[in-house]
C-alpha positions as CSV (number, residue, x, y, z in Angstrom):
1,M,-7.5,33.0,20.3
2,P,-10.0,33.7,23.4
3,A,-12.4,31.1,25.1
4,A,-15.8,32.8,23.6
5,N,-14.0,33.2,19.8
6,R,-12.9,29.7,20.0
7,Q,-16.5,28.4,21.3
8,R,-18.2,30.0,18.5
9,R,-15.4,28.5,15.6
10,D,-15.4,25.2,17.1
11,Q,-19.3,24.6,16.6
12,T,-19.5,26.7,13.0
13,A,-16.6,25.0,11.5
14,S,-18.2,22.3,9.2
15,L,-15.7,19.0,8.4
16,A,-16.9,19.2,5.1
17,R,-15.2,22.9,5.1
18,L,-11.7,21.5,7.7
19,S,-11.3,18.8,4.9
20,Q,-10.3,21.3,2.1
21,S,-8.2,22.9,4.8
22,F,-6.7,19.3,5.8
23,S,-5.7,18.7,2.3
24,L,-3.4,21.5,1.6
25,S,-1.8,21.2,4.7
26,L,-0.8,17.6,4.0
27,E,0.4,18.4,0.4
28,A,2.0,21.3,2.2
29,E,4.2,18.7,4.2
30,N,4.6,17.2,0.7
31,K,2.6,14.1,1.5
32,S,2.2,11.6,-1.5
33,P,-1.1,11.8,-3.4
34,R,-2.0,8.7,-2.4
35,T,-1.6,9.3,0.8
36,I,-3.5,12.5,0.9
37,Q,-6.2,10.7,-1.4
38,G,-6.5,7.8,1.4
39,Y,-6.6,10.1,4.7
40,A,-9.4,12.7,2.8
41,E,-11.5,9.8,1.6
42,S,-11.5,8.5,5.6
43,L,-13.0,11.7,6.3
44,R,-15.3,11.8,3.4
45,L,-16.8,8.8,5.1
46,F,-17.0,9.7,8.1
47,I,-18.7,12.9,7.2
48,T,-21.4,10.9,5.0
49,W,-21.8,8.8,8.0
50,L,-22.9,11.2,9.8
51,D,-25.3,13.3,7.8
52,E,-26.9,9.1,7.2
53,Q,-27.1,9.1,11.4
54,G,-28.5,12.8,11.3
55,H,-25.7,14.3,13.5
56,A,-24.4,17.2,13.1
57,T,-20.9,17.5,11.2
58,T,-19.2,20.8,12.3
59,I,-16.3,19.6,14.2
60,G,-16.9,21.5,17.8
61,S,-19.9,18.8,18.2
62,L,-18.0,15.8,17.8
63,D,-16.9,13.5,20.2
64,R,-15.4,10.3,21.2
65,H,-18.5,8.1,21.0
66,H,-18.8,9.5,17.3
67,V,-15.8,7.6,16.4
68,E,-16.3,5.0,18.1
69,E,-19.7,4.3,16.2
70,F,-18.5,5.2,12.9
71,I,-15.5,2.7,13.7
72,T,-17.6,0.3,14.6
73,D,-20.2,0.5,11.5
74,Q,-16.8,-0.1,9.4
75,L,-15.6,-3.2,11.2
76,A,-19.3,-4.5,10.6
77,R,-19.4,-3.9,6.8
78,L,-15.1,-4.0,6.0
79,K,-11.6,-5.9,7.1
80,P,-10.5,-5.3,9.9
81,S,-7.8,-3.9,8.0
82,T,-9.7,-1.1,6.2
83,A,-11.4,-0.1,9.3
84,A,-8.0,0.6,10.9
85,T,-7.0,2.9,7.7
86,R,-10.5,4.8,8.1
87,Y,-9.1,5.0,11.9
88,K,-5.7,6.1,11.2
89,G,-7.1,8.6,8.3
90,L,-9.5,10.5,11.4
91,R,-6.9,10.6,14.1
92,V,-4.7,12.0,11.4
93,F,-7.3,15.0,10.7
94,F,-8.0,15.4,14.2
95,E,-4.6,15.9,15.5
96,W,-3.9,18.0,12.6
97,A,-7.2,20.6,13.9
98,V,-5.8,20.4,17.4
99,R,-2.4,22.0,15.8
100,D,-4.5,24.6,13.8
101,E,-6.3,25.4,17.0
102,E,-9.8,24.4,15.3
103,I,-9.9,22.5,18.8
104,E,-8.5,21.9,22.0
105,T,-8.6,18.6,21.9
106,S,-8.7,15.4,19.9
107,P,-12.1,13.2,20.3
108,M,-9.4,10.5,19.7
109,A,-7.1,11.2,21.9
110,K,-7.6,8.4,24.2
111,M,-8.9,5.9,21.4
112,K,-7.2,2.8,20.9
113,P,-7.2,1.2,17.2
114,P,-9.0,-1.6,16.4
115,A,-7.1,-5.0,16.4
116,I,-6.0,-6.6,12.9
117,P,-6.3,-10.2,13.3
118,E,-3.1,-12.0,11.8
119,T,-3.8,-13.4,8.7
120,M,-1.7,-15.9,6.7
121,V,-1.5,-14.3,3.2
122,P,-0.5,-17.5,0.2
123,V,2.9,-17.3,-0.9
124,L,3.2,-17.9,-4.9
125,T,5.2,-21.2,-5.4
126,E,7.2,-21.8,-7.9
127,N,4.5,-23.5,-9.9
128,D,2.2,-20.4,-9.6
129,M,5.3,-18.4,-11.2
130,R,6.3,-20.7,-14.1
131,A,2.1,-20.5,-15.1
132,L,2.5,-16.8,-15.3
133,I,5.8,-16.4,-17.0
134,K,4.0,-19.1,-19.2
135,A,0.5,-16.2,-19.5
136,C,3.1,-13.7,-20.7
137,G,5.3,-15.8,-23.3
138,G,3.7,-13.7,-26.1
139,R,6.2,-11.4,-28.2
140,D,3.4,-8.3,-28.1
141,F,4.1,-5.0,-26.2
142,A,1.7,-5.8,-23.6
143,D,3.4,-9.2,-23.2
144,R,7.0,-8.2,-22.8
145,R,5.8,-5.2,-20.3
146,D,3.7,-7.4,-18.3
147,L,5.8,-10.3,-17.6
148,A,8.6,-7.8,-17.0
149,I,6.7,-5.9,-14.3
150,I,5.7,-9.7,-12.5
151,W,9.5,-10.5,-12.6
152,M,10.2,-7.0,-10.9
153,L,7.8,-7.4,-8.4
154,A,8.8,-11.2,-7.4
155,D,12.3,-10.1,-7.3
156,T,12.2,-7.2,-5.6
157,G,8.8,-7.0,-3.2
158,I,8.2,-3.6,-4.1
159,R,4.7,-2.4,-4.0
160,R,2.2,-2.3,-6.5
161,A,1.8,1.7,-6.7
162,E,5.7,2.0,-6.2
163,C,6.3,-0.7,-9.3
164,A,3.6,2.2,-11.1
165,G,5.6,5.1,-10.7
166,L,8.8,3.8,-11.9
167,T,10.6,5.6,-14.5
168,L,13.6,5.0,-16.9
169,D,16.0,7.4,-14.7
170,D,15.1,4.8,-11.5
171,I,16.3,1.7,-13.3
172,D,20.2,1.1,-13.8
173,L,19.7,-2.1,-16.1
174,S,23.7,-2.9,-15.8
175,G,24.4,-2.8,-12.0
176,R,20.9,-3.8,-11.7
177,V,19.8,-1.3,-9.1
178,L,16.5,-0.1,-8.6
179,S,15.7,3.4,-7.2
180,V,12.5,3.3,-5.1
181,L,10.5,6.4,-4.3
182,G,8.4,4.7,-1.1
183,K,6.0,6.0,1.1
184,G,6.7,9.5,2.8
185,R,8.6,10.1,-0.2
186,R,11.4,8.0,1.6
187,R,14.3,6.7,-1.8
188,R,15.4,3.8,-1.4
189,M,17.7,1.4,-3.7
190,V,17.0,-2.4,-4.2
191,R,18.8,-4.9,-5.9
192,F,17.0,-7.2,-8.8
193,G,18.3,-10.7,-10.3
194,K,19.5,-11.6,-14.1
195,K,16.1,-12.5,-15.1
196,T,14.4,-9.6,-13.9
197,A,17.0,-7.1,-16.1
198,A,16.9,-9.5,-19.4
199,A,12.8,-9.0,-19.2
200,V,13.3,-5.6,-18.7
201,D,15.6,-4.9,-21.4
202,R,13.0,-7.5,-24.0
203,Y,10.3,-5.0,-22.9
204,L,12.5,-1.7,-23.3
205,R,14.0,-2.8,-27.0
206,I,9.9,-3.0,-28.0
207,R,9.3,0.1,-25.7
208,D,11.2,2.2,-28.0
209,S,8.9,1.7,-30.7
210,H,6.0,2.8,-28.6
211,P,4.3,6.6,-29.7
212,L,5.0,7.8,-25.9
213,A,8.6,6.4,-25.8
214,D,10.2,9.9,-25.3
215,Q,7.8,10.2,-22.2
216,S,9.8,9.3,-18.9
217,W,7.7,6.2,-17.5
218,L,9.1,3.1,-17.4
219,W,5.5,1.0,-17.9
220,L,3.7,2.4,-20.5
221,G,0.0,1.6,-22.2
222,T,-1.3,-0.1,-24.9
223,S,-3.6,3.0,-25.4
224,G,-1.0,5.8,-25.7
225,R,-0.7,7.0,-22.1
226,R,1.0,5.5,-19.0
227,F,0.5,2.6,-17.0
228,S,-1.5,3.5,-14.3
229,D,-1.2,1.8,-11.1
230,Q,-5.1,0.9,-11.3
231,G,-3.7,-0.6,-14.9
232,L,-1.0,-2.4,-13.2
233,R,-3.8,-4.3,-10.7
234,Q,-6.2,-5.1,-13.4
235,M,-3.4,-6.6,-15.5
236,L,-2.1,-8.4,-12.5
237,E,-5.9,-10.7,-12.0
238,R,-6.0,-10.9,-15.2
239,R,-2.6,-12.7,-16.2
240,G,-3.6,-14.8,-12.5
241,E,-7.1,-15.7,-14.5
242,Q,-5.1,-16.6,-17.2
243,A,-2.3,-18.7,-15.5
244,G,-4.8,-20.2,-12.7
245,V,-3.3,-18.6,-9.9
246,K,-5.1,-15.9,-7.7
247,L,-3.2,-13.3,-7.8
248,H,-2.9,-9.6,-6.4
249,A,0.3,-7.4,-6.4
250,H,0.7,-7.9,-2.6
251,Q,1.8,-11.6,-3.0
252,F,4.8,-10.8,-4.6
253,R,5.7,-8.6,-1.7
254,H,4.4,-11.5,1.0
255,T,6.6,-13.7,-1.2
256,Y,9.3,-11.8,-0.9
257,V,9.4,-11.5,2.5
258,H,8.7,-14.8,2.7
259,Q,11.6,-16.1,0.9
260,H,14.5,-13.6,2.3
261,L,13.7,-15.0,5.8
262,A,13.1,-18.4,5.4
263,N,17.0,-18.0,3.7
264,G,18.4,-16.5,6.7
265,G,18.0,-13.2,5.5
266,N,19.0,-9.9,8.0
267,E,15.6,-8.6,9.3
268,G,17.2,-5.4,9.6
269,D,18.3,-5.2,6.0
270,L,14.6,-6.5,5.0
271,M,13.1,-3.3,6.8
272,Y,15.5,-1.1,4.2
273,L,14.3,-3.3,0.9
274,T,10.6,-2.9,1.3
275,G,11.0,0.5,3.0
276,W,9.4,0.0,6.3
277,K,9.8,1.8,9.7
278,S,8.4,-0.2,12.2
279,R,8.5,-4.1,13.1
280,Q,4.8,-4.1,13.0
281,M,5.2,-4.9,10.0
282,L,8.1,-7.6,9.8
283,T,6.0,-9.4,12.7
284,R,2.8,-9.3,10.2
285,Y,4.7,-10.2,7.1
286,G,6.8,-12.7,8.9
287,A,3.6,-15.0,9.7
288,S,4.2,-17.4,6.7
289,V,7.4,-18.2,7.4
290,A,6.9,-18.8,11.0
291,A,4.0,-20.9,11.1
292,E,6.2,-23.0,8.6
293,R,9.1,-23.0,10.9
294,A,6.9,-24.0,13.7
295,R,5.5,-27.2,11.1
296,G,8.8,-28.2,10.4
297,N,10.1,-28.4,14.0
298,Y,7.2,-30.5,15.2
299,R,7.9,-33.3,16.5
300,S,5.2,-35.6,18.4
301,P,5.9,-35.9,22.1
302,W,4.5,-39.6,21.6
303,E,6.7,-41.4,19.6
304,G,9.1,-42.8,22.8
305,L,6.0,-44.8,23.6
């Protein structure tokens, strides 16, 4: 493309218009709907912020300080992990814009992502699990479904969205194996125990009489439709309140990792079972085990006095 034409295009291509092309490109790369939505949300918030600040929203008018100011604003109002997610969404967008020849270089080319402080996520105790099981101790459809989901999350460490997306074909009760479609549409096989198998089997028996029993989704709602990711999140919050446990889906995942490592499990196996490609996640999730081990190994240097 001639330099003059490139310059004109750089100055006039709006971020709003390019966001549509960006999403289409992600779809063509077979990215998951959740990933596409997350990247699009980062770009949408950036455009809104630029408007509020009185900045132009054409791609050729942007440079590094615009992005840095936006991320600084995000850090001032949100969790560092959320700001890091916004950073990643914008980085992927600008990298796409370079590949598609909308700009020559990314304004984020030499930027570093915001640091995420290492936080200790509380793991679930045996008493917590007993309370959650008791909260789902009824015999109706919702009780059986919710108990099966809680056992599944606790026993496999799969992500909330992965659990919500399960189909009947994904679960093998006799072999106690689950086929999970994870991030990047990568599929992995994970095992689960006898109690989870029994809870799911009990749910499936009552599921047979559901109006949508012929649908492929494993989890069904009580209002005549599929049990969505957000429905699952709300259910866990509700069951947590009933059990007196502050609960969210990622606690099951943290607890699963904690128990695997505390019991001497192989780190490579854990990365496969959780669907991680980066050891960075292993380090972050393993912080609770490291802290527990350090406390357990502590010996006062003054005991000999």
